[in-house]
N, CA, C and O atoms as a GROMACS GRO file, in nm:
protein
  320
    1UNK      N    1   1.910  13.526   2.414
    1UNK     CA    2   1.933  13.655   2.350
    1UNK      C    3   2.046  13.718   2.268
    1UNK      O    4   2.165  13.729   2.298
    2UNK      N    5   1.984  13.757   2.158
    2UNK     CA    6   2.121  13.799   2.054
    2UNK      C    7   2.176  13.859   2.073
    2UNK      O    8   2.169  13.972   2.121
    3UNK      N    9   2.311  13.746   2.010
    3UNK     CA   10   2.389  13.885   2.071
    3UNK      C   11   2.540  13.955   1.966
    3UNK      O   12   2.633  13.894   1.915
    4UNK      N   13   2.504  14.119   1.968
    4UNK     CA   14   2.564  14.130   1.818
    4UNK      C   15   2.745  14.037   1.786
    4UNK      O   16   2.812  14.044   1.888
    5UNK      N   17   2.797  13.983   1.704
    5UNK     CA   18   2.902  13.894   1.732
    5UNK      C   19   3.017  13.980   1.660
    5UNK      O   20   3.128  13.945   1.621
    6UNK      N   21   2.967  14.076   1.658
    6UNK     CA   22   3.144  14.166   1.590
    6UNK      C   23   3.179  14.296   1.727
    6UNK      O   24   3.192  14.416   1.701
    7UNK      N   25   3.189  14.246   1.847
    7UNK     CA   26   3.158  14.311   1.979
    7UNK      C   27   3.125  14.395   2.035
    7UNK      O   28   3.155  14.425   2.151
    8UNK      N   29   3.001  14.492   1.900
    8UNK     CA   30   2.974  14.614   1.937
    8UNK      C   31   2.874  14.579   2.069
    8UNK      O   32   2.847  14.475   2.130
    9UNK      N   33   2.826  14.750   2.082
    9UNK     CA   34   2.742  14.761   2.177
    9UNK      C   35   2.574  14.700   2.152
    9UNK      O   36   2.542  14.712   2.034
   10UNK      N   37   2.469  14.641   2.233
   10UNK     CA   38   2.338  14.655   2.228
   10UNK      C   39   2.313  14.712   2.200
   10UNK      O   40   2.253  14.707   2.092
   11UNK      N   41   2.336  14.842   2.276
   11UNK     CA   42   2.247  14.992   2.218
   11UNK      C   43   2.324  15.072   2.175
   11UNK      O   44   2.441  15.038   2.160
   12UNK      N   45   2.280  15.204   2.143
   12UNK     CA   46   2.370  15.309   2.164
   12UNK      C   47   2.310  15.411   2.260
   12UNK      O   48   2.364  15.521   2.264
   13UNK      N   49   2.220  15.390   2.326
   13UNK     CA   50   2.149  15.517   2.422
   13UNK      C   51   2.180  15.407   2.644
   13UNK      O   52   2.100  15.386   2.736
   14UNK      N   53   2.292  15.382   2.632
   14UNK     CA   54   2.306  15.335   2.657
   14UNK      C   55   2.382  15.386   2.826
   14UNK      O   56   2.351  15.380   2.945
   15UNK      N   57   2.523  15.448   2.722
   15UNK     CA   58   2.614  15.558   2.745
   15UNK      C   59   2.503  15.713   2.842
   15UNK      O   60   2.514  15.774   2.948
   16UNK      N   61   2.416  15.715   2.736
   16UNK     CA   62   2.340  15.843   2.760
   16UNK      C   63   2.253  15.893   2.857
   16UNK      O   64   2.225  16.009   2.885
   17UNK      N   65   2.192  15.731   2.927
   17UNK     CA   66   2.116  15.694   3.024
   17UNK      C   67   2.201  15.741   3.150
   17UNK      O   68   2.167  15.818   3.240
   18UNK      N   69   2.316  15.678   3.132
   18UNK     CA   70   2.427  15.669   3.244
   18UNK      C   71   2.488  15.820   3.259
   18UNK      O   72   2.578  15.861   3.334
   19UNK      N   73   2.427  15.873   3.187
   19UNK     CA   74   2.599  16.069   3.172
   19UNK      C   75   2.427  16.150   3.218
   19UNK      O   76   2.435  16.258   3.278
   20UNK      N   77   2.242  16.077   3.178
   20UNK     CA   78   2.182  16.180   3.206
   20UNK      C   79   2.160  16.083   3.340
   20UNK      O   80   2.274  16.112   3.374
   21UNK      N   81   2.122  16.007   3.431
   21UNK     CA   82   2.095  15.977   3.538
   21UNK      C   83   2.211  16.028   3.621
   21UNK      O   84   2.177  16.080   3.728
   22UNK      N   85   2.342  16.025   3.594
   22UNK     CA   86   2.451  16.126   3.653
   22UNK      C   87   2.430  16.212   3.746
   22UNK      O   88   2.439  16.218   3.869
   23UNK      N   89   2.369  16.347   3.562
   23UNK     CA   90   2.418  16.410   3.622
   23UNK      C   91   2.284  16.561   3.676
   23UNK      O   92   2.261  16.681   3.687
   24UNK      N   93   2.234  16.406   3.695
   24UNK     CA   94   2.070  16.460   3.859
   24UNK      C   95   2.106  16.490   3.921
   24UNK      O   96   2.199  16.428   3.972
   25UNK      N   97   2.058  16.630   3.979
   25UNK     CA   98   2.118  16.711   4.103
   25UNK      C   99   1.947  16.678   4.206
   25UNK      O  100   1.844  16.745   4.206
   26UNK      N  101   1.975  16.569   4.268
   26UNK     CA  102   2.123  16.529   4.356
   26UNK      C  103   2.024  16.382   4.267
   26UNK      O  104   1.910  16.343   4.242
   27UNK      N  105   2.226  16.336   4.243
   27UNK     CA  106   2.270  16.241   4.123
   27UNK      C  107   2.166  16.106   4.234
   27UNK      O  108   2.133  16.090   4.352
   28UNK      N  109   2.147  16.019   4.060
   28UNK     CA  110   2.062  15.896   4.076
   28UNK      C  111   2.126  15.789   4.089
   28UNK      O  112   2.234  15.766   4.034
   29UNK      N  113   2.083  15.734   4.144
   29UNK     CA  114   2.181  15.588   4.173
   29UNK      C  115   2.061  15.500   4.072
   29UNK      O  116   1.956  15.548   4.028
   30UNK      N  117   2.100  15.395   4.056
   30UNK     CA  118   2.099  15.283   3.882
   30UNK      C  119   1.930  15.247   3.980
   30UNK      O  120   1.814  15.244   3.940
   31UNK      N  121   1.993  15.223   4.119
   31UNK     CA  122   1.859  15.128   4.243
   31UNK      C  123   1.782  15.205   4.227
   31UNK      O  124   1.670  15.166   4.194
   32UNK      N  125   1.809  15.365   4.243
   32UNK     CA  126   1.696  15.474   4.236
   32UNK      C  127   1.603  15.436   4.094
   32UNK      O  128   1.483  15.405   4.091
   33UNK      N  129   1.674  15.446   4.009
   33UNK     CA  130   1.656  15.492   3.798
   33UNK      C  131   1.577  15.343   3.804
   33UNK      O  132   1.458  15.337   3.772
   34UNK      N  133   1.638  15.243   3.840
   34UNK     CA  134   1.515  15.153   3.854
   34UNK      C  135   1.442  15.157   3.910
   34UNK      O  136   1.346  15.148   3.833
   35UNK      N  137   1.384  15.170   4.056
   35UNK     CA  138   1.319  15.198   4.107
   35UNK      C  139   1.090  15.246   4.045
   35UNK      O  140   0.978  15.197   4.042
   36UNK      N  141   1.211  15.435   3.997
   36UNK     CA  142   1.131  15.494   3.936
   36UNK      C  143   1.041  15.414   3.761
   36UNK      O  144   0.932  15.455   3.722
   37UNK      N  145   1.113  15.314   3.697
   37UNK     CA  146   1.114  15.209   3.559
   37UNK      C  147   0.968  15.161   3.644
   37UNK      O  148   0.863  15.148   3.582
   38UNK      N  149   0.974  15.145   3.740
   38UNK     CA  150   0.986  14.985   3.894
   38UNK      C  151   0.786  15.056   3.823
   38UNK      O  152   0.687  15.006   3.770
   39UNK      N  153   0.840  15.214   3.878
   39UNK     CA  154   0.652  15.287   3.887
   39UNK      C  155   0.601  15.351   3.842
   39UNK      O  156   0.490  15.401   3.860
   40UNK      N  157   0.732  15.367   3.725
   40UNK     CA  158   0.628  15.374   3.568
   40UNK      C  159   0.542  15.259   3.431
   40UNK      O  160   0.491  15.276   3.321
   41UNK      N  161   0.573  15.130   3.536
   41UNK     CA  162   0.505  14.996   3.518
   41UNK      C  163   0.637  14.953   3.385
   41UNK      O  164   0.595  14.956   3.269
   42UNK      N  165   0.801  14.913   3.408
   42UNK     CA  166   0.906  14.868   3.350
   42UNK      C  167   0.934  14.791   3.492
   42UNK      O  168   0.976  14.842   3.596
   43UNK      N  169   0.897  14.644   3.466
   43UNK     CA  170   0.947  14.534   3.496
   43UNK      C  171   1.113  14.585   3.524
   43UNK      O  172   1.145  14.585   3.405
   44UNK      N  173   1.231  14.625   3.591
   44UNK     CA  174   1.387  14.626   3.557
   44UNK      C  175   1.456  14.662   3.672
   44UNK      O  176   1.463  14.760   3.746
   45UNK      N  177   1.514  14.533   3.665
   45UNK     CA  178   1.584  14.614   3.820
   45UNK      C  179   1.716  14.644   3.841
   45UNK      O  180   1.784  14.629   3.740
   46UNK      N  181   1.797  14.698   3.974
   46UNK     CA  182   1.933  14.801   3.901
   46UNK      C  183   2.024  14.717   3.811
   46UNK      O  184   2.118  14.764   3.747
   47UNK      N  185   1.983  14.572   3.814
   47UNK     CA  186   2.121  14.467   3.736
   47UNK      C  187   2.128  14.511   3.601
   47UNK      O  188   2.223  14.541   3.529
   48UNK      N  189   2.020  14.508   3.585
   48UNK     CA  190   1.926  14.539   3.402
   48UNK      C  191   1.965  14.681   3.365
   48UNK      O  192   1.958  14.723   3.249
   49UNK      N  193   2.013  14.762   3.481
   49UNK     CA  194   1.996  14.910   3.420
   49UNK      C  195   2.117  14.959   3.407
   49UNK      O  196   2.160  15.063   3.357
   50UNK      N  197   2.190  14.830   3.481
   50UNK     CA  198   2.379  14.824   3.489
   50UNK      C  199   2.459  14.777   3.362
   50UNK      O  200   2.569  14.816   3.322
   51UNK      N  201   2.339  14.647   3.290
   51UNK     CA  202   2.376  14.598   3.179
   51UNK      C  203   2.353  14.683   3.030
   51UNK      O  204   2.439  14.703   2.944
   52UNK      N  205   2.188  14.732   3.027
   52UNK     CA  206   2.181  14.914   2.967
   52UNK      C  207   2.294  14.966   2.992
   52UNK      O  208   2.393  14.933   2.927
   53UNK      N  209   2.296  15.032   3.066
   53UNK     CA  210   2.425  15.111   3.034
   53UNK      C  211   2.614  15.057   2.934
   53UNK      O  212   2.672  15.098   2.833
   54UNK      N  213   2.642  14.953   3.039
   54UNK     CA  214   2.766  14.939   2.999
   54UNK      C  215   2.697  14.901   2.836
   54UNK      O  216   2.784  14.916   2.750
   55UNK      N  217   2.586  14.864   2.789
   55UNK     CA  218   2.560  14.778   2.660
   55UNK      C  219   2.604  14.665   2.647
   55UNK      O  220   2.678  14.631   2.555
   56UNK      N  221   2.563  14.590   2.738
   56UNK     CA  222   2.541  14.492   2.743
   56UNK      C  223   2.391  14.396   2.701
   56UNK      O  224   2.394  14.285   2.649
   57UNK      N  225   2.281  14.462   2.735
   57UNK     CA  226   2.162  14.431   2.700
   57UNK      C  227   2.137  14.520   2.627
   57UNK      O  228   2.179  14.636   2.636
   58UNK      N  229   2.068  14.477   2.552
   58UNK     CA  230   1.952  14.530   2.425
   58UNK      C  231   1.827  14.589   2.544
   58UNK      O  232   1.808  14.547   2.658
   59UNK      N  233   1.737  14.721   2.456
   59UNK     CA  234   1.675  14.836   2.545
   59UNK      C  235   1.523  14.823   2.440
   59UNK      O  236   1.514  14.890   2.337
   60UNK      N  237   1.426  14.741   2.481
   60UNK     CA  238   1.315  14.804   2.422
   60UNK      C  239   1.236  14.911   2.364
   60UNK      O  240   1.216  14.972   2.469
   61UNK      N  241   1.170  14.986   2.270
   61UNK     CA  242   1.154  15.066   2.273
   61UNK      C  243   1.056  15.160   2.380
   61UNK      O  244   1.055  15.281   2.401
   62UNK      N  245   0.970  15.040   2.440
   62UNK     CA  246   0.860  15.106   2.518
   62UNK      C  247   0.976  15.159   2.636
   62UNK      O  248   0.956  15.253   2.713
   63UNK      N  249   1.076  15.091   2.632
   63UNK     CA  250   1.224  15.067   2.839
   63UNK      C  251   1.264  15.266   2.754
   63UNK      O  252   1.275  15.375   2.811
   64UNK      N  253   1.274  15.231   2.619
   64UNK     CA  254   1.330  15.388   2.598
   64UNK      C  255   1.260  15.487   2.645
   64UNK      O  256   1.300  15.556   2.739
   65UNK      N  257   1.161  15.501   2.593
   65UNK     CA  258   1.021  15.614   2.575
   65UNK      C  259   1.049  15.590   2.768
   65UNK      O  260   1.102  15.689   2.820
   66UNK      N  261   1.033  15.532   2.815
   66UNK     CA  262   0.988  15.594   2.944
   66UNK      C  263   1.171  15.647   3.045
   66UNK      O  264   1.152  15.728   3.136
   67UNK      N  265   1.236  15.628   3.036
   67UNK     CA  266   1.332  15.620   3.030
   67UNK      C  267   1.322  15.774   3.016
   67UNK      O  268   1.346  15.868   3.092
   68UNK      N  269   1.292  15.765   2.928
   68UNK     CA  270   1.324  15.973   2.862
   68UNK      C  271   1.241  16.018   2.982
   68UNK      O  272   1.286  16.084   3.076
   69UNK      N  273   1.129  15.980   2.970
   69UNK     CA  274   1.078  16.055   3.102
   69UNK      C  275   1.078  16.012   3.222
   69UNK      O  276   1.081  16.114   3.290
   70UNK      N  277   1.077  15.895   3.312
   70UNK     CA  278   1.162  15.915   3.438
   70UNK      C  279   1.310  16.048   3.428
   70UNK      O  280   1.346  16.139   3.503
   71UNK      N  281   1.349  16.007   3.324
   71UNK     CA  282   1.550  16.146   3.307
   71UNK      C  283   1.461  16.264   3.253
   71UNK      O  284   1.541  16.313   3.173
   72UNK      N  285   1.401  16.306   3.248
   72UNK     CA  286   1.354  16.425   3.158
   72UNK      C  287   1.394  16.501   3.122
   72UNK      O  288   1.421  16.620   3.135
   73UNK      N  289   1.404  16.339   3.016
   73UNK     CA  290   1.490  16.444   2.853
   73UNK      C  291   1.432  16.381   2.732
   73UNK      O  292   1.400  16.263   2.738
   74UNK      N  293   1.414  16.454   2.615
   74UNK     CA  294   1.438  16.377   2.492
   74UNK      C  295   1.436  16.267   2.469
   74UNK      O  296   1.548  16.216   2.477
   75UNK      N  297   1.323  16.172   2.430
   75UNK     CA  298   1.396  16.033   2.320
   75UNK      C  299   1.525  16.048   2.256
   75UNK      O  300   1.626  15.980   2.277
   76UNK      N  301   1.508  16.160   2.162
   76UNK     CA  302   1.580  16.202   2.073
   76UNK      C  303   1.722  16.224   2.130
   76UNK      O  304   1.815  16.202   2.052
   77UNK      N  305   1.748  16.260   2.237
   77UNK     CA  306   1.879  16.329   2.325
   77UNK      C  307   1.943  16.215   2.386
   77UNK      O  308   2.059  16.225   2.425
   78UNK      N  309   1.847  16.057   2.405
   78UNK     CA  310   1.897  15.967   2.401
   78UNK      C  311   1.965  15.880   2.297
   78UNK      O  312   2.049  15.798   2.334
   79UNK      N  313   1.931  15.893   2.158
   79UNK     CA  314   1.982  15.826   2.063
   79UNK      C  315   2.086  15.866   1.958
   79UNK      O  316   2.099  15.820   1.845
   80UNK      N  317   2.180  15.994   2.040
   80UNK     CA  318   2.225  16.142   1.986
   80UNK      C  319   2.399  16.036   1.991
   80UNK      O  320   2.505  16.089   1.957
   0.00000   0.00000   0.00000
């Protein structure tokens, strides 16, 4: 998989996904988020969620859309 050679993050939404997940009431774990993503048809596990949140993994447009649905936020909120 392509890695950014300048040391930058591989996505811009990961930190926002983590913040939205942690601000859920009750707080949602990475495993719970992965489970909800799987129920929505996205094959992702807890380790992939962790890599997305710390910027080590790219996010596809389809995954981003489902993240926004599962977290109940607008896609643009995850991108800002």
